[in-house]
C-alpha positions as CSV (number, residue, x, y, z in Angstrom):
1,M,14.4,-1.5,7.2
2,L,15.0,2.2,6.7
3,L,18.5,3.7,7.2
4,Y,17.5,5.4,10.1
5,P,20.6,7.4,11.8
6,R,21.5,7.0,15.0
7,P,21.4,10.4,16.5
8,D,24.9,11.5,17.7
9,S,25.5,14.1,20.5
10,A,24.8,17.1,18.5
11,I,21.7,15.9,16.7
12,A,20.4,14.7,20.5
13,A,21.1,18.0,21.9
14,M,19.5,19.6,18.7
15,V,16.1,17.2,19.3
16,A,16.0,18.1,23.0
17,Q,16.3,21.8,22.4
18,Q,13.7,21.6,20.0
19,Q,11.1,19.6,22.3
20,Q,12.1,22.0,25.0
21,Q,11.2,25.2,23.2
22,H,8.1,24.3,21.4
23,L,8.9,26.3,18.5
24,V,5.8,27.4,16.6
25,G,5.5,25.3,13.5
26,A,3.5,22.1,12.1
27,T,1.1,20.3,14.4
28,S,0.3,16.7,15.2
29,S,-3.3,16.4,14.2
30,S,-5.3,13.9,12.5
31,I,-5.9,14.6,8.7
32,P,-9.4,14.7,7.3
33,S,-10.1,12.5,4.1
34,T,-8.7,14.2,1.1
35,D,-11.2,11.8,-1.2
36,G,-14.3,12.9,-2.6
37,Q,-17.5,11.6,-2.5
38,F,-18.4,9.2,-5.4
39,E,-21.5,6.8,-6.3
40,C,-20.7,3.2,-5.3
41,N,-19.6,0.9,-8.2
42,T,-19.1,3.6,-11.0
43,E,-16.2,3.6,-13.3
44,I,-13.9,6.7,-12.7
45,S,-13.6,9.0,-15.5
46,S,-10.3,10.2,-17.4
47,D,-10.6,13.3,-15.3
48,P,-8.2,13.3,-12.3
49,L,-9.8,13.3,-8.7
50,K,-10.1,16.3,-7.0
51,R,-8.6,17.5,-3.9
52,Q,-11.2,18.9,-1.3
53,N,-8.6,20.0,1.5
54,S,-7.8,23.5,2.5
55,I,-5.6,22.8,5.2
56,G,-2.8,25.0,5.8
57,N,-0.4,26.4,8.7
58,H,0.1,29.8,10.0
59,S,3.0,31.7,9.0
60,S,4.7,34.8,10.3
61,N,6.7,37.9,9.6
62,L,9.4,37.0,7.0
63,S,11.5,39.8,7.6
64,G,13.5,38.5,10.3
65,K,17.1,38.1,11.3
66,G,19.3,36.8,8.3
67,C,17.1,37.7,5.5
68,P,17.9,40.3,3.6
69,T,16.3,41.3,0.3
70,S,18.1,43.1,-2.3
71,P,16.5,46.4,-3.6
72,Q,17.0,45.0,-7.4
73,A,15.7,41.5,-6.7
74,K,12.0,40.8,-7.2
75,R,10.7,38.4,-4.2
76,V,7.5,36.5,-4.6
77,H,5.9,35.2,-1.8
78,L,3.9,31.7,-2.3
79,A,0.2,32.1,-0.8
80,A,-0.4,30.0,2.7
81,P,-4.0,29.6,3.5
82,C,-4.7,29.3,7.4
83,S,-6.2,26.1,9.1
84,D,-9.6,27.8,8.4
85,G,-9.4,28.4,4.8
86,H,-8.7,31.9,5.1
87,A,-5.7,33.9,3.8
88,L,-3.1,35.3,6.5
89,S,-2.7,38.8,6.9
90,T,-0.6,40.5,4.0
91,P,2.2,42.3,5.2
92,E,4.0,45.2,3.2
93,V,6.7,44.2,1.0
94,N,9.1,45.7,-1.3
95,V,9.3,44.9,-4.7
96,N,11.5,46.7,-7.0
97,G,11.2,49.9,-5.2
98,S,7.6,49.5,-4.9
99,T,5.5,48.4,-1.9
100,Q,3.0,46.0,-2.5
101,S,0.7,43.8,-0.5
102,L,1.6,39.8,-0.5
103,S,0.5,36.6,1.2
104,S,3.0,35.8,4.0
105,S,4.5,32.2,2.9
106,K,6.9,30.0,4.2
107,L,8.7,30.1,0.7
108,E,10.0,33.1,-1.3
109,V,11.5,33.2,-4.7
110,E,13.8,35.8,-5.3
111,A,14.9,36.2,-9.1
112,T,17.6,38.4,-10.4
113,D,19.2,38.8,-13.5
114,G,20.8,35.2,-14.0
115,Q,20.1,33.8,-10.6
116,V,17.3,32.3,-8.4
117,V,17.3,32.6,-5.1
118,L,14.8,30.5,-2.6
119,H,14.5,31.9,0.8
120,S,12.8,28.5,3.0
121,T,11.6,28.2,6.6
122,I,12.1,25.0,8.1
123,P,9.2,23.9,10.5
124,D,9.3,22.9,14.0
125,G,10.3,19.2,14.3
126,F,12.7,18.7,11.6
127,A,16.2,19.4,10.8
128,I,18.6,18.8,7.6
129,V,21.9,17.1,8.8
130,D,24.7,15.1,6.9
131,N,24.1,11.6,5.4
132,E,26.4,9.4,6.8
133,V,25.4,6.7,4.4
134,F,26.2,8.5,1.1
135,E,27.2,12.1,0.1
136,G,24.9,14.3,0.7
137,K,22.1,15.4,3.3
138,K,19.1,14.3,4.8
139,I,15.9,15.3,6.9
140,I,15.4,14.0,10.5
141,A,12.4,14.2,12.8
142,T,13.3,16.1,16.0
143,R,10.2,15.2,17.8
144,N,8.4,12.1,17.6
145,F,4.9,11.7,15.4
146,K,2.0,9.2,15.4
147,Q,0.9,7.4,12.0
148,G,-1.6,9.9,10.3
149,D,-0.1,13.1,11.7
150,L,-0.4,16.0,9.7
151,L,4.1,16.9,9.4
152,Y,3.9,20.0,7.6
153,V,2.2,22.2,4.9
154,A,4.6,23.3,2.1
155,S,4.9,24.9,-1.3
156,A,6.8,24.4,-4.4
157,A,7.6,26.9,-6.8
158,L,6.6,26.4,-10.5
159,L,9.7,28.0,-12.2
160,D,11.3,28.0,-15.9
161,M,14.8,27.4,-15.1
162,S,16.6,26.7,-18.4
163,S,17.9,30.4,-18.1
164,V,19.9,30.0,-15.0
165,G,21.2,26.1,-15.8
166,Q,18.8,24.5,-13.7
167,Q,20.9,25.9,-10.7
168,H,19.5,27.9,-7.9
169,K,20.5,28.7,-4.4
170,V,18.4,28.3,-1.4
171,H,18.5,29.9,1.9
172,I,17.1,27.6,4.8
173,Y,15.8,29.3,8.2
174,S,14.5,28.5,11.5
175,E,11.8,30.6,13.0
176,D,11.2,31.3,16.5
177,Q,7.9,32.0,18.2
178,H,8.0,35.7,17.9
179,G,8.4,35.1,14.0
180,T,12.3,36.2,14.0
181,R,14.1,33.9,11.4
182,T,17.5,32.6,12.0
183,L,19.9,31.5,8.8
184,L,21.1,28.0,9.3
185,E,22.8,27.5,5.9
186,T,23.0,28.0,2.2
187,A,22.8,25.4,-0.4
188,F,23.4,25.4,-4.2
189,N,21.0,23.0,-5.7
190,T,20.5,21.5,-9.3
191,D,17.9,19.8,-10.8
192,T,18.3,16.9,-9.0
193,H,16.5,19.0,-6.0
194,S,13.6,19.7,-8.3
195,V,11.0,17.6,-10.5
196,D,10.2,18.1,-14.0
197,D,6.8,19.4,-14.3
198,Y,6.4,19.3,-18.2
199,A,7.2,15.6,-18.2
200,V,4.7,12.7,-18.9
201,G,1.8,12.7,-16.4
202,S,2.3,16.3,-15.6
203,K,-0.4,19.2,-16.1
204,S,1.9,22.1,-16.7
205,G,1.9,22.4,-20.3
206,V,4.7,24.6,-20.3
207,A,8.2,23.4,-21.5
208,N,11.1,23.4,-19.0
209,K,8.8,24.2,-16.2
210,R,10.2,22.5,-12.7
211,Q,8.6,22.0,-9.4
212,V,11.4,23.8,-7.5
213,Y,11.5,22.8,-3.5
214,G,12.7,24.8,-0.7
215,W,14.1,22.9,2.5
216,D,12.5,19.4,1.9
217,A,14.6,19.4,-1.4
218,F,16.8,17.4,0.7
219,M,14.3,14.7,1.2
220,N,15.5,11.1,0.5
221,H,14.0,8.5,-1.5
222,S,12.6,5.2,-0.1
223,C,10.8,2.3,-1.6
224,H,9.4,2.2,1.8
225,A,8.6,5.7,2.7
226,N,7.4,7.2,5.8
227,A,5.4,10.3,4.6
228,Y,3.2,11.0,1.5
229,F,2.3,14.4,0.2
230,P,-1.4,15.0,-1.0
231,L,-1.9,18.1,-3.4
232,L,-3.8,20.9,-1.8
233,H,-4.0,23.4,-4.8
234,R,-2.0,24.3,-7.7
235,T,-1.5,27.5,-9.8
236,E,0.5,28.7,-12.3
237,S,3.7,29.4,-10.0
238,E,2.7,27.1,-6.9
239,L,2.1,23.7,-5.8
240,R,0.6,23.7,-2.3
241,Y,0.9,20.6,-0.4
242,Q,0.7,18.7,2.9
243,A,3.1,16.1,4.2
244,I,1.3,13.0,6.3
245,A,3.2,10.5,8.1
246,L,2.3,6.9,6.8
247,R,3.6,5.2,10.0
248,D,5.3,6.5,13.4
249,I,8.3,8.3,13.0
250,D,10.6,8.9,16.3
251,A,13.1,11.6,16.8
252,G,16.2,10.9,15.0
253,M,14.5,9.0,12.1
254,E,15.0,10.0,8.5
255,L,12.2,11.3,6.9
256,T,11.7,9.9,3.5
257,C,9.4,10.0,0.6
258,D,8.8,7.7,-2.5
259,Y,9.7,9.4,-5.6
260,A,7.5,7.1,-7.8
261,L,4.2,8.9,-6.2
262,F,5.1,12.2,-8.2
263,D,7.5,11.4,-10.8
264,Y,6.3,9.5,-13.9
265,T,9.2,9.0,-15.7
266,C,12.0,10.4,-13.4
267,G,14.0,11.6,-16.7
268,G,17.2,12.7,-15.5
269,H,17.7,11.8,-12.2
270,E,17.1,8.3,-12.3
271,I,18.2,6.1,-9.2
272,L,20.4,3.1,-11.0
273,N,20.9,1.5,-7.6
274,C,19.0,2.2,-4.5
275,A,20.6,2.5,-1.4
276,C,16.9,2.8,1.0
277,G,17.8,0.1,2.9
278,S,14.3,-0.9,3.1
279,E,12.9,-4.4,3.0
280,K,10.8,-3.5,0.4
281,C,13.7,-2.1,-1.8
282,R,13.1,-2.2,-5.6
283,G,16.5,-2.3,-6.2
284,K,16.2,1.3,-8.6
285,M,13.9,4.1,-9.0
286,L,13.1,4.9,-12.5
287,G,9.8,6.6,-12.2
288,F,6.2,5.4,-11.9
289,H,5.9,3.9,-15.0
290,A,8.7,1.4,-14.5
291,L,7.1,-0.3,-11.5
292,S,5.4,-3.8,-12.0
293,I,1.6,-3.8,-11.8
294,H,1.4,-4.9,-8.2
295,E,3.7,-2.3,-7.3
296,K,1.8,0.6,-9.1
297,V,-1.7,-0.5,-7.4
298,D,-0.2,-0.9,-3.9
299,I,0.9,2.9,-3.9
300,L,-1.7,4.3,-6.6
301,H,-3.7,5.7,-3.7
302,L,-0.8,7.8,-2.4
303,C,0.2,9.3,-5.8
304,E,-0.8,12.9,-7.1
305,D,-3.9,12.9,-9.3
306,E,-1.9,13.3,-12.6
307,I,0.1,10.0,-12.3
308,K,-3.3,8.4,-11.7
309,E,-4.7,10.0,-15.0
310,K,-1.7,8.9,-17.0
311,F,-1.7,5.5,-15.7
312,I,-5.3,5.0,-16.1
313,T,-5.5,6.2,-19.7
314,S,-2.2,5.1,-20.8
315,E,-2.1,1.4,-19.8
316,N,-5.5,0.4,-20.6
317,V,-7.0,0.2,-17.1
318,K,-10.7,0.2,-16.0
319,V,-10.8,1.2,-12.8
320,F,-14.1,0.2,-10.7
321,Q,-15.3,2.2,-7.3
322,S,-17.2,0.8,-4.3
323,C,-18.1,1.6,-0.8
324,L,-17.8,-0.7,2.0
325,P,-20.9,-0.8,4.2
326,E,-20.8,-0.4,7.6
327,G,-20.2,-3.7,9.8
328,I,-17.8,-5.1,7.4
329,S,-13.9,-4.3,6.4
330,I,-11.3,-5.9,3.9
331,A,-8.3,-7.7,5.6
332,S,-5.2,-9.6,4.2
333,T,-3.0,-12.4,5.2
334,D,0.7,-11.9,5.3
335,G,0.3,-13.4,1.4
336,E,-1.8,-10.4,0.5
337,E,-4.9,-12.6,0.2
338,K,-7.8,-10.6,0.8
339,Y,-10.7,-11.3,3.1
340,H,-14.0,-9.9,4.9
341,I,-14.4,-9.8,8.6
342,A,-17.0,-8.4,10.7
343,T,-16.5,-5.1,12.7
344,R,-19.6,-5.5,14.7
345,N,-21.8,-8.7,15.9
346,F,-24.4,-10.1,13.6
347,E,-27.3,-12.3,14.6
348,P,-29.1,-15.0,12.2
349,G,-31.3,-13.3,9.7
350,D,-29.7,-9.9,10.1
351,I,-29.1,-8.1,6.9
352,I,-25.0,-7.7,6.4
353,F,-25.2,-5.7,3.4
354,Q,-26.9,-4.9,0.3
355,N,-25.2,-4.6,-3.2
356,R,-25.5,-4.0,-6.6
357,V,-23.4,-5.5,-9.4
358,E,-21.7,-3.9,-11.9
359,I,-22.8,-5.5,-15.6
360,I,-19.7,-5.8,-18.3
361,S,-19.7,-7.4,-21.4
362,R,-17.7,-11.1,-21.9
363,D,-15.7,-9.3,-24.7
364,E,-14.6,-6.7,-22.3
365,L,-13.4,-8.9,-19.9
366,T,-11.4,-11.3,-21.9
367,S,-9.7,-8.4,-23.7
368,N,-6.0,-7.5,-22.7
369,K,-7.5,-4.5,-20.4
370,T,-6.3,-4.4,-16.5
371,F,-9.1,-4.1,-14.1
372,M,-8.9,-2.3,-10.8
373,L,-10.9,-1.7,-7.8
374,E,-11.0,1.2,-5.4
375,V,-12.7,0.7,-2.0
376,D,-12.9,3.5,0.0
377,G,-9.7,5.2,-1.5
378,K,-7.6,2.1,-1.6
379,F,-6.9,0.0,-4.9
380,H,-7.0,-3.5,-5.7
381,L,-5.9,-5.7,-8.7
382,L,-8.6,-7.5,-9.8
383,D,-8.2,-11.0,-11.0
384,K,-10.3,-12.1,-14.4
385,D,-11.1,-15.6,-13.2
386,N,-11.5,-15.1,-9.3
387,H,-13.4,-11.6,-8.9
388,F,-15.8,-11.5,-11.3
389,I,-19.4,-13.7,-11.9
390,Y,-19.5,-15.0,-15.3
391,R,-23.1,-15.4,-16.9
392,T,-23.8,-17.0,-20.4
393,E,-23.7,-13.6,-21.9
394,Y,-22.1,-11.3,-19.8
395,A,-20.1,-11.0,-16.5
396,E,-20.9,-9.3,-13.0
397,M,-18.3,-7.3,-10.9
398,L,-19.3,-7.6,-7.4
399,G,-17.1,-4.4,-6.1
400,F,-16.0,-4.6,-1.8
401,D,-17.6,-8.3,-2.5
402,S,-15.6,-9.7,-4.7
403,F,-13.1,-10.5,-1.8
404,M,-15.6,-12.6,0.4
405,D,-13.9,-16.0,1.1
406,H,-15.5,-19.5,0.5
407,S,-16.6,-21.8,3.2
408,C,-18.1,-25.1,2.9
409,S,-19.9,-24.0,6.2
410,P,-20.6,-20.6,5.5
411,N,-22.4,-18.0,7.8
412,T,-24.1,-16.1,5.1
413,Y,-26.3,-16.6,2.3
414,Q,-27.3,-14.1,-0.2
415,V,-30.7,-13.7,-2.1
416,Y,-31.0,-11.8,-5.7
417,T,-33.8,-9.3,-6.0
418,N,-33.2,-8.8,-9.6
419,K,-30.7,-9.3,-12.3
420,E,-28.4,-6.7,-10.6
421,E,-29.2,-6.3,-6.8
422,Y,-28.7,-8.9,-3.8
423,V,-28.8,-8.9,-0.1
424,V,-26.5,-10.7,1.9
425,Y,-28.1,-12.1,5.5
426,A,-26.2,-13.7,8.3
427,S,-26.9,-17.6,8.4
428,K,-25.7,-17.9,11.9
429,T,-24.0,-15.6,14.8
430,I,-21.1,-13.7,13.5
431,L,-18.9,-12.0,16.1
432,L,-16.8,-8.8,16.0
433,G,-13.5,-9.9,14.2
434,D,-14.7,-13.2,12.4
435,K,-14.3,-13.8,8.9
436,I,-17.2,-13.7,7.1
437,T,-17.9,-16.2,4.3
438,C,-20.2,-17.6,1.7
439,D,-20.6,-21.1,-0.1
440,Y,-19.3,-20.4,-3.8
441,T,-21.2,-23.5,-5.2
442,V,-24.9,-21.9,-4.5
443,A,-24.1,-18.4,-3.6
444,L,-23.0,-17.4,-7.2
445,D,-26.2,-18.4,-8.9
446,N,-28.9,-15.7,-9.4
447,T,-32.5,-17.6,-9.1
448,V,-34.5,-14.5,-9.8
449,I,-33.7,-14.4,-13.4
450,G,-32.8,-18.6,-13.7
451,S,-29.0,-17.3,-14.2
452,K,-26.5,-19.9,-13.2
453,N,-22.6,-19.0,-12.8
454,V,-20.6,-20.1,-15.6
455,N,-17.7,-22.4,-14.0
456,T,-14.0,-20.5,-14.8
457,T,-11.9,-21.7,-12.3
458,T,-10.9,-24.8,-10.0
459,F,-9.4,-24.5,-6.7
460,K,-8.8,-26.8,-3.5
461,C,-10.6,-25.5,-0.2
462,T,-8.8,-25.2,3.0
463,C,-11.7,-23.6,4.9
464,G,-11.1,-26.5,7.4
465,E,-14.6,-27.3,8.3
466,S,-15.3,-30.8,9.0
467,N,-17.8,-31.0,5.7
468,C,-15.1,-29.6,3.5
469,F,-15.7,-30.3,-0.4
470,G,-12.0,-30.9,-1.0
471,V,-11.9,-29.4,-4.7
472,L,-14.3,-26.9,-6.0
473,V,-15.3,-25.8,-9.4
474,C,-17.1,-22.7,-9.8
């Protein structure tokens, strides 16, 4: 379980006040997929996947209450696109005595001699409060969110902080429905509230540059976080990202993130004794690179593209891609064993799906390479003995079909049409929610080209059918 706080009277009052006022901020809405379209069963290139969202949120006038600007300071507003993808109106802003038009934003960076100051507006739905478990702050929700909701859209500044000793000041504001801002608190943050943008796995290319965050720099780590943060766009001076709920978040609960999603090495601010309190706590947080292979695969679909690219290129990983056809889904047991279920009814003789295998060499399959499969944005670790069909001179990778379970009385049969393609038919009535199965003893042979499956594994069948074979060699 996460260390969710029990709201005291002050927090409860704040929750009630914000719920009553309906302040302008992030809205709860479903998020369209950030994944691009890929050809099925193709290997991922070394290029990172490109995000294609243009989701943003509206920002209002920034010159509100409690927001003084020094005439000697240079204040830079990070751009914030509207939800329709167009830029917001550009207010007139005084920079070093001259007036310039800049895009309105929820995060401003003010650079003076020897000091960096951030002005950050916290959106409706969240509050920064004292952490009762350990010294410091935490972020809580002040209203309810559903799994998949857009929590907020924000920016991080990409700054060289070496000249100021990695320290900076951040002013945190609230904003009402009229765009008037009120200063809530001022904090002095260090490099523990920013991320190295030049570390292994990053794309900066500039030494000493860091990702410096505003109000959400106070978000704590959890090994079972309730939010993740897909990148929207990146420039030389800014990261723009959205926050999405991984599960339901009730008012009063702490908002958390998994630092391993965006920090490959976590150099300089490792967590040697994690106190997240989650049932899935890893005990420590040393960055993505220190996770086990199963932990890496489990969160890879949530990671920043640079983390994915670094993992694939540096750890000898080959990733195949596959697309689930309509009518089936991948489910899993409590022990994480995966299998197929029907998402609609099938009658005997119905085509359930057609599939094309990926041909790979036996030498590659017996190398020390790690094989993974991405199915509709989710990654799965492939077992070389159980998720490939071995032929005499090569092997076949079946994509999503690698997870179909055996049954001694199956409800499907398959017919190869050539060396690389086959069709799966229903052999009996299959109802919505039924497990889809095949007979490994006959389904793995390609009769069209006369190629049999080369037996590589033995297992005890637990299908439970009256005609169960017992022990299978396949």
